[in-house]
Backbone as CSV, one residue per row, in Angstrom:
resi,resn,N_x,N_y,N_z,CA_x,CA_y,CA_z,C_x,C_y,C_z
1,MET,-63.075,196.556,84.238,-63.130,195.269,85.108,-62.063,194.799,85.546
2,SER,-62.310,194.531,87.039,-60.930,193.782,87.701,-60.772,192.431,87.435
3,GLU,-59.891,191.784,88.226,-59.761,190.456,87.893,-60.841,189.518,88.553
4,LEU,-61.432,189.888,89.581,-62.599,189.221,90.209,-63.728,189.221,89.740
5,THR,-63.862,189.921,88.727,-65.407,190.037,88.091,-65.205,189.806,86.627
6,GLN,-64.009,189.289,86.101,-63.768,188.613,84.892,-64.888,187.692,84.716
7,THR,-65.270,187.826,83.423,-66.520,186.562,83.023,-65.959,185.639,82.166
8,LYS,-64.728,185.658,81.530,-64.338,184.661,80.598,-63.248,183.827,81.438
9,SER,-63.258,182.489,81.295,-62.161,181.468,81.971,-61.232,181.450,80.843
10,ARG,-59.878,181.581,81.307,-58.761,181.470,80.148,-58.178,180.010,80.541
11,SER,-58.791,179.380,81.267,-58.091,177.871,81.448,-59.152,176.866,81.527
12,GLY,-59.028,175.778,80.687,-60.082,174.561,80.497,-59.485,173.310,81.653
13,VAL,-58.473,173.698,82.442,-58.001,172.779,83.276,-59.169,172.505,84.452
14,GLY,-59.558,173.642,84.893,-60.484,173.602,85.845,-61.940,172.831,85.624
15,ARG,-62.169,173.012,84.465,-63.530,172.221,84.112,-63.095,170.858,83.727
16,ALA,-61.985,170.384,83.251,-61.379,169.043,83.015,-61.657,168.525,84.602
17,LEU,-61.027,168.908,85.416,-60.883,168.589,86.818,-62.408,168.465,87.441
18,GLN,-63.142,168.901,87.174,-64.699,168.906,87.872,-65.285,167.593,86.987
19,TRP,-65.011,167.688,85.700,-65.543,166.235,85.067,-64.781,165.026,85.791
20,LEU,-63.615,164.969,85.552,-62.828,163.952,86.468,-63.284,163.793,87.636
21,ALA,-63.782,164.718,88.640,-64.249,164.444,90.006,-65.557,163.679,89.925
22,LEU,-66.521,164.349,89.028,-67.773,163.723,88.919,-67.672,162.384,88.430
23,LEU,-66.950,162.119,87.490,-66.909,160.808,87.038,-66.224,159.472,88.165
24,LEU,-65.253,160.137,88.970,-64.649,159.200,89.801,-65.993,159.287,90.922
25,THR,-66.605,160.527,91.362,-67.997,160.278,92.337,-68.761,158.832,91.714
26,PHE,-69.083,158.996,90.746,-70.019,158.060,90.083,-69.591,156.471,90.274
27,LEU,-68.252,156.513,89.719,-67.706,155.046,89.685,-67.533,154.631,91.276
28,LEU,-67.153,155.370,92.208,-67.283,154.970,93.522,-68.536,154.791,94.154
29,LEU,-69.617,155.513,93.901,-70.891,155.317,94.149,-71.696,153.875,93.525
30,GLY,-71.109,153.661,92.210,-71.676,152.380,91.598,-70.808,151.307,92.356
31,PHE,-69.684,151.330,92.800,-68.880,150.198,93.560,-69.478,150.040,94.771
32,VAL,-69.738,151.196,95.571,-70.318,150.965,97.091,-71.808,150.302,96.658
33,THR,-72.542,150.585,96.004,-73.775,150.056,95.642,-73.636,148.573,95.504
34,ALA,-72.803,148.270,94.294,-72.458,146.787,94.295,-72.000,146.060,95.221
35,VAL,-71.304,146.424,96.473,-70.949,145.736,97.610,-71.923,145.816,98.276
36,ALA,-72.609,146.844,98.815,-73.797,146.822,99.705,-75.261,145.834,99.368
37,VAL,-75.149,145.779,97.931,-76.436,144.602,97.501,-75.872,143.274,97.591
38,ARG,-74.531,143.029,97.456,-74.155,141.418,97.431,-74.062,141.314,98.947
39,ASN,-73.644,142.196,99.628,-73.510,141.786,101.214,-75.118,142.061,101.987
40,ASN,-76.285,142.113,101.518,-77.371,142.458,102.207,-77.777,141.207,102.836
41,PRO,-77.976,141.286,104.348,-78.666,140.277,104.960,-79.826,139.547,104.719
42,ILE,-80.880,140.233,104.012,-82.081,139.866,103.593,-82.195,139.536,102.300
43,TYR,-80.966,139.488,101.426,-81.030,139.115,100.101,-81.257,137.568,99.995
44,SER,-81.925,137.230,99.100,-82.253,135.579,98.925,-82.722,135.231,97.475
45,ASP,-82.529,133.993,97.096,-82.887,133.497,96.005,-84.510,133.112,96.060
46,ARG,-85.473,134.061,95.449,-86.716,133.787,95.659,-86.936,132.540,94.811
47,ASP,-86.552,132.268,93.758,-86.861,131.062,92.744,-86.259,129.720,93.594
48,ALA,-85.145,129.529,94.462,-84.726,128.465,95.023,-85.924,128.288,96.150
49,ASN,-86.160,129.195,96.995,-86.879,129.145,98.254,-88.391,129.127,98.250
50,GLY,-88.993,129.530,96.904,-90.396,130.013,96.965,-90.879,131.517,97.096
51,VAL,-90.248,131.846,98.284,-90.367,133.332,98.497,-89.084,133.869,98.957
52,SER,-89.191,135.428,99.149,-87.856,135.947,99.524,-87.825,135.770,100.872
53,LYS,-86.578,136.132,101.498,-86.378,135.912,102.680,-87.197,137.135,103.593
54,PHE,-87.287,138.230,102.860,-88.075,139.332,103.466,-89.484,139.074,103.666
55,HIS,-90.239,138.453,102.631,-91.482,137.975,102.596,-91.487,137.201,103.865
56,PHE,-90.772,136.106,103.794,-91.033,135.121,104.949,-91.041,135.529,106.229
57,ILE,-89.962,136.355,106.559,-89.932,137.107,107.792,-91.387,137.851,108.196
58,GLU,-91.758,138.720,107.129,-92.899,139.298,107.368,-94.090,138.445,107.735
59,GLU,-94.138,137.234,106.969,-95.408,136.453,107.236,-95.319,135.815,108.501
60,CYS,-94.016,135.377,108.893,-93.907,135.030,110.474,-94.319,135.969,111.460
61,LYS,-94.021,137.377,111.140,-94.424,138.349,112.224,-95.811,138.430,112.252
62,GLU,-96.420,138.185,111.027,-98.081,138.362,110.908,-98.384,137.445,111.788
63,ALA,-98.007,135.966,111.459,-98.545,134.884,112.307,-98.305,135.106,113.893
64,VAL,-97.312,135.647,114.175,-97.144,135.852,115.771,-98.005,136.808,116.215
65,ALA,-98.239,137.776,115.465,-99.103,139.002,115.853,-100.562,138.454,116.016
66,ASP,-101.137,137.302,115.403,-102.511,136.589,115.271,-102.487,135.829,116.537
67,ALA,-102.791,136.031,117.777,-102.556,135.109,118.899,-103.898,134.283,118.987
68,GLU,-104.863,134.825,118.123,-105.972,133.821,118.210,-105.780,132.476,117.486
69,THR,-104.915,132.708,116.323,-104.954,131.302,115.681,-103.646,130.633,115.867
70,LEU,-102.705,131.377,116.684,-101.331,130.682,116.860,-101.558,129.585,117.996
71,THR,-100.603,128.565,117.520,-100.789,127.358,118.439,-99.551,127.026,118.823
72,VAL,-99.533,126.128,120.040,-98.364,125.608,120.865,-98.441,124.109,120.354
73,SER,-96.924,123.791,120.203,-96.561,122.401,119.912,-96.387,121.794,121.060
74,ALA,-97.188,120.618,121.823,-96.955,120.116,123.078,-97.330,118.523,122.988
75,GLY,-96.261,117.779,123.079,-96.060,116.248,122.941,-96.694,115.991,121.402
76,GLY,-96.358,116.743,120.476,-96.614,116.050,119.151,-97.974,116.888,118.604
77,GLN,-98.621,117.513,119.467,-99.987,118.004,119.149,-99.912,119.506,119.097
78,ALA,-100.790,119.962,118.187,-100.864,121.637,118.237,-102.186,122.060,118.877
79,ILE,-101.843,122.722,120.128,-103.056,123.219,120.908,-102.753,124.548,120.878
80,PRO,-104.285,125.216,120.474,-104.414,126.669,120.278,-103.735,127.292,121.602
81,LEU,-102.780,128.365,121.416,-102.585,129.276,122.617,-103.557,129.682,123.356
82,LYS,-104.592,130.095,122.891,-105.691,130.647,123.915,-106.261,129.576,124.720
83,THR,-106.378,128.204,124.322,-106.940,127.282,125.216,-105.748,127.002,126.272
84,LEU,-104.263,126.986,126.064,-103.336,126.855,127.201,-103.503,128.032,127.827
85,VAL,-103.513,129.469,127.523,-103.760,130.526,128.593,-104.869,130.219,129.380
86,THR,-106.064,130.142,128.810,-107.363,130.243,129.664,-107.355,128.948,130.609
87,GLN,-106.601,127.920,130.392,-106.914,126.721,131.297,-106.126,127.257,132.558
88,SER,-105.216,128.019,132.779,-104.251,128.419,133.792,-104.587,129.881,134.273
89,ARG,-105.375,130.784,133.416,-105.938,132.147,133.794,-107.050,132.530,133.049
90,PRO,-108.200,132.312,133.374,-109.453,132.652,132.535,-109.296,134.244,132.102
91,LEU,-109.741,134.591,131.186,-109.693,135.765,130.685,-111.143,136.610,131.323
92,ALA,-110.776,137.699,131.625,-112.116,138.546,132.206,-112.570,139.370,130.745
93,ALA,-113.699,139.760,131.167,-114.481,140.659,130.030,-113.576,141.545,129.500
94,GLY,-113.420,141.763,128.159,-112.823,142.707,127.689,-111.040,142.581,127.671
95,GLU,-110.679,141.377,128.226,-109.303,141.146,127.866,-109.225,139.966,126.654
96,ARG,-107.866,140.069,126.205,-107.417,139.249,125.067,-106.138,138.925,125.142
97,ILE,-105.648,137.816,124.506,-104.207,137.384,124.589,-103.373,138.129,123.471
98,GLY,-102.295,138.512,123.793,-101.299,139.184,122.824,-100.134,138.608,122.808
99,THR,-99.436,138.374,121.645,-98.128,137.964,121.335,-97.040,138.875,120.428
100,THR,-96.145,138.825,120.901,-95.293,139.842,120.391,-93.805,139.261,120.276
101,LEU,-93.435,139.350,119.160,-92.031,138.844,118.621,-90.958,139.715,119.305
102,GLU,-90.396,139.292,120.289,-89.046,139.958,121.073,-87.631,140.129,120.501
103,ALA,-87.445,139.377,119.366,-86.037,139.327,119.024,-85.750,140.560,118.042
104,PRO,-84.546,141.105,118.336,-84.192,142.269,117.675,-84.151,141.796,116.315
105,SER,-84.234,142.776,115.151,-84.113,142.469,113.647,-83.153,141.646,113.199
106,ALA,-81.819,142.096,113.692,-80.892,141.198,113.213,-80.668,139.769,113.708
107,ALA,-81.201,139.488,115.114,-81.541,138.134,115.261,-82.422,137.369,114.638
108,VAL,-83.538,137.865,114.016,-84.435,137.233,113.002,-83.927,137.176,111.821
109,VAL,-83.316,137.828,111.247,-82.592,137.806,109.939,-81.410,136.865,109.941
110,GLY,-80.716,136.627,110.834,-79.684,136.023,111.119,-80.109,134.309,111.520
111,GLY,-81.154,134.483,112.125,-81.800,133.077,112.651,-82.689,132.495,111.304
112,THR,-82.930,133.214,110.345,-83.688,132.594,109.168,-82.669,131.826,108.126
113,GLN,-83.020,130.638,108.253,-82.077,129.619,107.484,-82.923,128.805,106.076
114,THR,-82.297,128.544,105.211,-82.974,127.797,104.012,-83.063,126.394,104.395
115,LEU,-84.227,125.550,103.963,-84.408,124.394,104.068,-83.854,123.526,102.901
116,ASP,-83.610,122.405,102.786,-83.052,121.620,101.700,-84.421,121.426,101.033
117,GLY,-84.235,121.460,99.669,-85.321,121.336,98.708,-86.220,122.586,98.512
118,GLY,-85.598,123.691,99.466,-86.464,125.019,99.012,-87.308,125.402,100.232
119,GLY,-87.389,126.481,100.798,-88.235,127.213,101.743,-87.225,127.715,102.804
120,TRP,-87.987,128.123,103.783,-87.341,128.768,104.917,-87.658,128.276,106.340
121,THR,-86.790,128.535,107.300,-87.027,128.252,108.682,-86.525,129.330,109.704
122,LEU,-87.300,129.520,110.602,-86.694,130.549,111.684,-87.221,129.660,113.128
123,THR,-86.212,129.458,113.950,-86.464,128.885,114.983,-86.049,129.728,116.172
124,GLY,-86.442,129.368,117.195,-85.884,129.603,118.481,-85.840,131.393,119.228
125,VAL,-86.335,132.122,118.322,-86.609,133.555,118.645,-87.795,133.735,119.735
126,PRO,-87.717,134.454,120.657,-89.013,134.534,121.737,-89.878,135.195,121.448
127,VAL,-91.051,134.957,121.833,-92.276,135.499,121.770,-92.849,135.644,123.013
128,THR,-93.137,137.061,123.309,-93.637,137.107,124.491,-95.186,137.050,124.585
129,ILE,-95.861,136.278,125.369,-97.384,136.258,125.788,-97.761,137.124,126.738
130,SER,-98.968,137.798,126.357,-99.457,138.888,127.563,-100.940,138.697,127.192
131,VAL,-101.737,138.984,128.499,-102.953,139.375,128.635,-103.043,140.782,128.583
132,ILE,-103.908,141.336,127.553,-104.229,142.537,127.152,-105.610,143.108,127.659
133,GLY,-105.751,143.972,128.549,-106.963,144.418,129.125,-106.982,145.883,129.231
134,LYS,-107.411,146.162,130.440,-107.231,147.600,131.038,-105.626,147.803,130.996
135,THR,-104.815,146.803,131.754,-103.483,146.740,131.607,-103.110,145.608,130.913
136,THR,-101.631,145.747,130.598,-101.011,144.238,130.129,-100.266,143.667,130.872
137,THR,-100.560,142.440,131.074,-99.870,141.533,131.905,-98.973,140.554,131.181
138,PRO,-97.924,140.537,131.253,-97.057,139.619,130.417,-97.018,138.169,131.419
139,LEU,-97.362,137.004,130.624,-97.202,135.837,131.170,-96.123,134.924,130.985
140,GLY,-95.229,135.394,129.761,-94.094,134.563,129.742,-93.662,134.563,128.115
141,GLN,-92.630,134.031,128.109,-92.216,133.815,126.663,-91.898,132.328,126.277
142,LEU,-92.227,131.998,124.910,-91.943,130.716,124.346,-91.378,130.945,123.252
143,PRO,-90.390,129.902,122.785,-89.683,130.196,121.304,-90.395,129.889,120.271
144,LEU,-90.335,130.579,119.399,-90.921,130.408,117.787,-90.388,129.429,116.930
145,GLN,-91.266,128.808,116.133,-91.081,128.035,115.215,-91.783,128.175,113.930
146,CYS,-91.025,128.837,112.889,-91.877,129.435,111.779,-91.049,128.683,110.570
147,ALA,-91.977,128.051,109.636,-91.264,127.451,108.513,-92.122,127.729,107.187
148,TYR,-91.464,127.913,106.006,-92.397,128.061,104.778,-92.128,126.801,103.998
149,ASP,-92.918,126.306,103.336,-92.767,124.942,102.819,-93.084,125.423,101.215
150,LYS,-91.795,125.130,100.327,-92.209,125.554,98.912,-93.003,124.576,98.271
151,LYS,-93.256,123.603,98.496,-94.115,122.680,97.785,-95.758,122.862,98.020
152,ALA,-95.943,123.231,99.318,-97.182,123.672,99.626,-97.516,125.152,99.491
153,GLY,-96.363,125.981,99.505,-96.623,127.528,99.281,-97.132,128.020,100.462
154,LYS,-96.838,127.396,101.743,-97.539,128.116,102.918,-96.693,128.372,104.278
155,THR,-96.601,129.448,104.828,-95.860,129.396,105.885,-96.699,129.156,107.156
156,THR,-95.930,128.461,108.244,-96.610,127.956,109.459,-95.790,128.096,110.580
157,ALA,-96.692,128.853,111.674,-95.781,129.507,112.671,-96.259,128.628,114.088
158,GLN,-95.872,128.379,114.881,-95.854,127.590,116.011,-95.158,127.932,117.058
159,LEU,-95.705,127.896,118.468,-94.830,128.041,119.810,-94.410,126.933,119.977
160,GLN,-93.225,126.943,120.976,-92.925,125.404,121.490,-92.876,125.579,122.842
161,LEU,-93.207,124.546,123.558,-93.164,124.505,124.827,-91.847,123.970,125.295
162,PRO,-91.182,124.652,126.407,-89.820,124.362,126.777,-89.478,122.905,127.016
163,GLY,-88.289,122.569,126.245,-88.169,121.193,126.253,-88.596,120.268,125.264
164,GLN,-89.538,120.846,124.325,-90.198,120.008,123.304,-89.600,120.057,121.911
165,GLY,-88.624,121.022,121.839,-87.703,121.027,120.590,-88.716,120.710,119.279
166,GLN,-88.059,120.234,118.015,-88.623,120.208,117.001,-89.513,119.182,116.602
């Protein structure tokens, strides 16, 4: 047999180095995981706020997608979005109102804040309002106000008219 086809290893140093490299890899992976979890932008205290930040954001997205029940805050009143749109532009047969959250995910996560006493709020992200039929016609954008009330256990979403604020 030549040196290249020898079946027995004469040194245990190579095996010890392999185990050391494997151990260091696991330690580094554990450290990186711990740092990533601690700096997770959607990490939240579910007990303090009623629901997780992720769940709250998903509920806001679902509320925005339901244009039929979405309301607009105008002068302290909640007016159905469909009523406002059809007053200025009647819908033809086969047309419906569509709403889309236009903010990038980072802006939505960054704009979500906790409320005193528990709960969440998301304000100011733009929602595009469109008439959807044979073609899609954008009508404009309004800022969203979405809040989760921990005591009531409910998420509410509403669009704001320009200059109306909270």
